[in-house]
Steps between C-alpha positions, in 0.01 A plus 500: 500500500579530871313289754224677692628652820324322787614391841703180500314199634553462874227248562594218732568179307384176662609141454145366500410730212747336260352417161685347204576733210222457241742481203792276407805697390714274281776717354623856535706698250666810641682751282699771682633814337714643778520870572565661841210740471263310272543125473241337274372156598293300254327193651326225298312257721328182381189441719245222516174553695434259785163647602221626275430876479795590723641850521875520433686703761872576470697665779686819419640800682671819378468395135439722199276294270578563133285239330298186561379243245333161507581252221637790300195723544546827684258514791263791527510717809164370629619136484746540791583728790820593681558598859793563730510127570447339162325446167161328464360364170127444515368149443290609200819588315668163555460198272407160646798332335876561550615852414810720496504829686766756413579812698763771459593709801770753588683518831778722642773287664711807578247647747407169663658554846280237663718234329197285408436402140757633249736760642855630457798453728812699408410495130400135499145379432377255761175336607352389831160337463438310823248533636296732278752699299421355158179706484724807480651363177190409301133401545492138611327251735767564766429207732719196567245237388505633142798324340602543134797450268683827431662609172689829542675734258701799617612794285727762654843654487639309799779249411347226721131407473377223732173329579368162622563169333741427215647748258382420142611807302734793555652787307600859574222660699270199479447175694233230495433267794266203531411340832355151431367461856166660592538757775298769675570866426683557829788289367549711189832686476678735266843661540673724247823689547875525461592185687788253517455127556708283729428164343529129561319172428330224694437145379173362632447145620353406159807636320365834373737797508349819638656841436531707820544878505531754779426840338643810672598861433845568368746504786317232698603196292785402736252445787281232340696174532360406841141549383566289191645213703214528749253458210679187387497356849127575526421329171693191600344487851148522361572208269653287779255577782171565317559344157425835328676579174512843337276525194635774270823538299600822672485642850561874545544707817509881485629725779294820543574783742146633535286207617230482763565137590802276548448313173235363268460152351375593151516196276851470360580863575549563871528868591706569813570792724871564431589452868405133474714429191822700521772375734874537550703462818560875505134597472287212639485354849479135591129556572462652152657193338271263687194709423591524130532126479166451676312750283649365177380157611158626606422665167632204304296254706189702414533361147304198629347624821344820374534499122420152371254474791370839598223627734138521402459842660704728723342359815712190427826696495657289773450192280788613280695715743488287812600188309777676311639666817509155659685364198759780503550456876566131454739575213701733723499250786634232262770721352602678821475424872151360542451559877628858476270570208204362696579728793532799264160417349336488839663828609348665190166329551470622858621851418266553209217248489435450874497879529252519214278235663486696827386832355239672287647362176442136599343288226488133399757361254198476269293810570130499415484865399719793399482844342853533359680176427843672505455530877487123543853421391573444866704288741182303575456403135869425440668389821198352680397342171840325494460381859169337408666305220770393746233371740339299222838343427544417869158335515530283188876436513772540235365230269141611538596858424675406177205284394260787563712746302536257206120467498460879521715556190338215312144598580518878473767585241369790291222589743408786732435339838375551855606403849233228481670349195832510685371326813308245296821354349632443851175337608488279190868396520515447876145402593488773770206726572637857495174688560616618841851573375346738245437742784864600473406655164169655599560624858716794599708524813787312666388218728634515856606153611519455875663190645531349843704194603440217744718200594403206722596134517689500171225679308566847361195700388484813290173689521438754222240774467462713188339840469488749215398852595238694298616678187325757279179339369562168682401523867460124551779251431478125459777257595763434235686189404847564644800267445723521808838334464631392841821343621590381850844549650647306790658702782844412360406656164447174309199470272239274662327404172463631144295818457125438488237705318196562721187596310286738699144543369306596815490816708655297784692179454759292683765255387686243710844340484549179698784292641717794598724423799569872561312820434617618156558851375255559218614669181168631363422635155828381351593662173211738569260239367201739504470883489367537853598695808608250766435589863675273744579541869860384486776571750802700386723210590308270267529755218874518566511121479322507162732770376797284589373150424204495257573301186247712303684814384185712482393422858854549622496851354143554620600423857770769488257747346247438777763548770607828341145617457407430860806695611412795277131502601606517864757775435252705296280507810786614720557157654820304530558225242578145601859402418404178319529649150848645548627174647343283231624727223851480636495124454357526150742752354793277589334191351712453189294198393216739413502666156623860509180616325292332772706656779457839330126461511515411868700816572229717338272646766124511441389811315354800680177457307486138616550602864222757464268231367591267786416767755172574321410129499538504881252787533773763548551825311845499335724801544732522192762701692511255786521209258791660315682569824443142619636350179806725505562415866475124444732517200751698709479253786556208264801671347655566841429152631635324193752751368790256473296231322344752263837655421640155427207426268547833323862420425444132417216562256698725264470342157827493304534499124262606224137567583246221460123525571485127583339401832826418680680836468174690513427337837844596628445863402156492665643373828789748489264794449267370773792495743606845386146622551517416870857614548409828330320597823822495704785571257376838377478380140872422470451162334229638275729782385789263428268265311348782301845613389624149412181345354531346154135405458163671550394266782778621728498856372128551558506302823778721637322814381186396683696450822666841464158662455379317810802620697456860385839496331366507147549845351827438311403139412164605354664771294772264375243231413284750312792641309616156389158362406299806392493371143354158591127527557465162681782567745361846573168340593694317772661829611162667547348209688793411724549837661132528594453141618811510717521856630403599856120539511510855629652625173319263257230740379737794474740291296215375276400861431858586411527201266189604308694815407792297362516530118531122485158451661312432177173437681303399190726194464336225708828350628626834630169597662470157664857517625454824686150438633567136602818614672302747710208270580749225584653724764236404759557761765575768242186444295283465810650806674263647757489837324342336194751656259565165335130442438447845349808479281398159370143607430616809313707289265226246438270784398769635268574165338141381454416698182828380349508134604193377690623140535818590685323757716237244604754230580713736703199604708522168684757668726197625692336157551609461867390848615227377736737316728665824625387759753204736449719799414678318217170352377349847475787624286485196268125529466536862403767409242286224351191720491703768328611250236144374459364854450755584226328614181537249216645225716557177305277198561814311609588734786137583576419135572809456714435804719136395541609155619768644729244734658225239530 
């Protein structure tokens, strides 16, 4: 029978209303009979009551219930009820002792365009169950604190049938998998299709041999080697750094084209978006290679921080995600250029999470309420969650951190835990009181850290003041525990003393340094030791000194960024910029002792969105057109002032020989393209055209194409690129995004409209939709055009996508999160667009919640 048609539950869920599940679920037997239109799922669940006279509720959505029985007895219709959100068996029908419940349901993977639960991607069956997709497969207690051992059989005509755990039986059209480790339903996975494995092995530290497979569609098998080697490096690093050994005999990764996320850590069967698995020099950029390695590591590291130890409820999502992001960041720092990786991480944090903290979507890393959990897979949960782990490590030190993590794994293996459990292991292992530090998890917003300096009679004093502005639902903010790493430089550039960690716990606090014969130059917040916004009245000359002399790579880069930002803020207001940045940059670009990748970062001007936020923070209304003009003007001035040096860099950084994604040559290519990006303003695109024609790898080909688009000399190049790569779906995603992100803002919306008419714009494919829409919203002045065309276009497409894929539509709606910082005319247009989305008949709960929060 079909579930009763009622409105899906949209009641706000609250952390303080958590209650343990009243039944223990010990084992689950799932039998799948695959069919595109009518897959049958038989579930046998062994329950034990934990509370007397408890009602048994199982989550379920879009399921056709065929039968239900308890201990072999078919239940009568008055012994249970179904709704649009689940199945309830009344307490009077349940025995007081352990029992087995069996259900049979039918689902239609072929029509599941939301890509949650069991769906089809180009003829392949695939699942995505995090956060609450398993309830679209069968009736089940779909919550992370219910952990059980899974035994799965799959019958179907696909040649490859995969699930979690170890393979115990296989024949034509049949496979049987047993996962010996208890797991919540969100970690369940099934894949079935015509796939080819790129295989290898890994020997663990205890001597066990693990079979490794990267499963892909035919034709993609020659682009898997890098992913396989990245997996091996991840497994070895986790053993060496965290002492964590893999615990099954097989580890499978599957590349899927239609996927709402980047990847998923299902136990023993990671499912990946194809773009984060497949790589070759011809089709993947240096950035793709680094991101693939990082995501492979991230999902593998979840085996312990997410799978073996999971979260008690979805409010604790940052427990697994923040920690695992921190682990994958450290892995990349260890395997690549650590300082450059740290700067990249902070750039992303500021662009995504700081922006989130400042707007209507601000929320704590551990929220205390939500309506739709899919809307909380955010930069705050992931990136800020990682920063919090990094601060803990700073506070307790390297040894203390390892001791705390060892205790965490020992104490909580096999459990579903909370932030309180996590902090308790640090308190118990270090003896620290972390009650104030916990505010990083419970309070939203980015603290503003103001500093003033005073020097007299050999004593140097730093006076700090912290303030966190009100955020939705949290008007009052208490002081946080902020680790501030500080170094002192002598006027000749020598380090006065080793870096010192200052622990700020009050709203106002000062720290002194004695026995200093000269006033030092303070290098504050080294390594970005806390996710705060630092406000410091510092002279341009002192910033130039830090850019040239600071021994901390992050603060050296940060000094250059601040000089550039001050110049751009002035220019965006029609004022003249101070020359300090151009002079300081000239010294840096000729500093051959600095890594090319670092110099490339220093040549990258602050983003237009970042300049807009800086103006807004100063109480000014940003003008996107003026910001764009200022940035273009500064880039042109830099190119003219340093043309000879930039040209020399461009020639010197050409990488001979075969392509390698290793940090060295990748850094050279980054610096070469950064130099070309400035020179592009004055050479009419000549270098870009020559590079486009001679490029032997995607990094240079796409980089040159972007510069040609920027210069308005792109028509032939775009056509040639499309003709060559029209058969490669991942490369074409780059084609769609690049021409919108880089094109002159006055034509961005018109070009976006044209691209939606391109036969290759398969808008129901998440990667293609994201590529086009992110390209447009990333074109700051184009998206925020005064006529509002960008806003209306974007809203139209969110409305169109929502019935097909609510998750992607909701996540893409965050392009509107900064709308209140612009002028009244733009605000009125955005408000109208959001209200139009909100009033759409049948709007999903995902997008409905997001528009309500954006409008609040």
